[in-house]
N, C-alpha and C positions, 0 to 999 in steps of 0.2 A: 504494500500500500504506500501511496505517496501523499505527503502533506506539504502545503506551502503556508508558512506563517508570515503574515504581513505586519510590519510595525517596528517600533523601537526595541532595542535589546533590553527587556525588563526581566526581573526575576521570574515572572509568570511565563514569559516566552521561553526562557532558558529551561524552566522546569518541564513545560509541555514538550519541548524539543527532546529533552532527555528521556521522558517517559515513552514517547513514541519510538525513538531510536532503540531503546532497550528492548522493545517488542518487535523489532525487525522492520520498522517503517523507514522509508526514505524521506528525510525532512530537509527542506530548504527554507531559508529565511530571506526576506526582502524588506527594505525600509519602506517601500511604497508599492502600490499596485503597478504592474508593468503595463506598457502600452500595447504590446503585441499579444495575441492569443497564446495560451499555453495549456498543457495538459497536466492535470493532477486529479487526485481523488477527493481531497479535502482542502479547502481554503479557510484559514483562520484569520479573522480581522480583529483588531483591538476594539474593545467595547467602549468606544468614544462616541458619545451621543451627538457630537458635532458632525454634521454631514454623513451620519451613518447610513441613512437610507440611500443616499447617492452612491456611497462607496460599495454598498451591498449590490446595488443595481449594476455598477461597473464590473464588479467581480463576477457576476452571473454572465455578463456579456463576454468577458475575457476567458473565463474558465467554464465553458459550456458543459453542462451535465455534472459539474462537481458539487459536492456538499459544501455549502457556505455557512460557516458558523462564526460566532464571536467568542473571544476569550474573556471570561468573567473578570471584571475589575474588582477592586477591594469591596465595593458595594455592588454585588451582582444584581442585574435587572433583566432576568430572562424574558419576562413578559414584554418589556420595552423592546428588547432585541427582536423578538418574534414579530411584534407589531411593525417594526421597521423593515422586515422582510428576511431576517435570518432564518435558516433551517433549524438552528438550535444555538445554545450557548454552552460552552464547555468550561469547566472549572479545574484548573491545573492543581488546585490544592487537594483534590480528591485522590484516593488511591489510583495508581496507574491502571490497574486492570479494569476498574470501573470506567475510567475515561475512555480507554480503548474499546471496551465492549459497547459502550454507548455510541461511539462513532461508527463501529462496524454495524450495529443494529440499525442506525439511521441510514447508513449507506445502502444496506440491504433493502430497506423499505423504499428508499428513493429510486433504486434501480429497477425494482419490480414493476412491470407494466400492470395495468389494471386487469384483474381477473373477474370473470362473471360467475364462477362457481368454485366451491371448495368442498373437500371431503376429508374427514378424519375419523377413522373407525366407523361407527354407525351414525356419525353426525354429518349432515349435508347442509350446505348453505348456497342458496341462489341469490347472488348479489342484486341482479337486475330486478327480480320480483320481491326481494327482501324477505325470502322465505327460509326458515330454519326448521330442520327436522332432525330428530334423533330416534333411532329404532322405530321409525314409522310414526312418531309422535310429533305433531306440529308444536313449535315453541314460539310464543309471541314475545317479542322484545321491544323495548322502547328504542327510540332513535339512537340514543347514546350507547345503550347496551349493544345494539347491532354494530355500531362503529367500533366499539372495543373488541367485539368478537372478530370482525374482519381484520382489524389491526394485528391481533394476536395470531390469526391464521396466516397472515402475510409473513410473519416472522419465522414460520416453519419450525417451531419448537424452540427457537432462541428466546431468551428472557428479554422482554421489553421493559425498560426501566420505568418506574413510576413517573419520573419527571418527563419522560418522552410521551407517556400516555396523557399526562396533564397538558403538555404543550400541544399535542395533536387534537385533543378533544375539547379543550377549554382555551384555545389560543386567544390571547389578548384579554381574557376575562380576569379582572383583578379581584373579584369577590368570590373566589373559590374556597370552600372549606378545606382545612388541612387533610381531612379524611375522605375527600370526595372520590379519589381514585379507588381507595380500599372499599368504600361503600358500594361503588359501581361494580367492582369485581365480585364482591360478595353477592350482589343481586344477580349478576350474570351466572355465577356458579350455581345458585339455587335454581335458576331457570334451566340450565343445561343438564344438571345431574338429577335424574329421576330416582325413585326408590330402588335401591339395589344396583344401580348402575355405577361402573367405575368412574372415578373423577378424571375429568379432562383438563380442567383449569387448575394450574398449580401456582403457589406463591413461593417466591424466593424472598424470605423475610428481609426487609430493609432495602431490597433492590427493585423487584418488580414482579411481573407475571408472565406465564407462558402456557401454551396449550401443548400437551403431550399425548401421544397415542397410548391408550391403556394397554393395548396389545404389546407394544414395545416395552412398556414398563414391566409387564408381567414376565416377558422373556428375560429382561435384564436382571430381575430378581431371582430367576430360576437357577 
């Protein structure tokens, strides 16, 4: 994976560069956005509110298809960065594995084209008709429950961080309760899992959620 970090040489930039390089990423740094188009997987911009929207727009034109994120400042403002047009905001103060897993998860979601149908064990989802069935049973979901289900299916078993769920489903909403994601996941789990059915929606405490095949879980435990 390749990352390009734009901005001054700050402790946050140095730490993020080190975290990514230690995990095998190719990392380049530039003081300012280049003029000519370049190819990379992730572009990191400083979380400077001055002209941020303009710089994010320029970055998308120069690095077509790349994930464009901001690097959290001392006072992180993820909602503000998302409102300006960033794909996400990363915090170099977090453990390195969490930072890298978050970027990889977001890259995977960004690169996947829209699908119209999903299947996991006895669960089937028709995106166009917004129809969800499990073992022949129709499951009625709210709009946000359905969005979370599709988001988790897109991740193909990978853990989707709570912060990524919050950003995708409540982007720009500043009045979100602290437990909104957990409450939503709990409601979705109750809808999906009927009496005696294996659990599909799993929690990685303190990190996020994922959907796993109950068949694969049983084989792994055997």
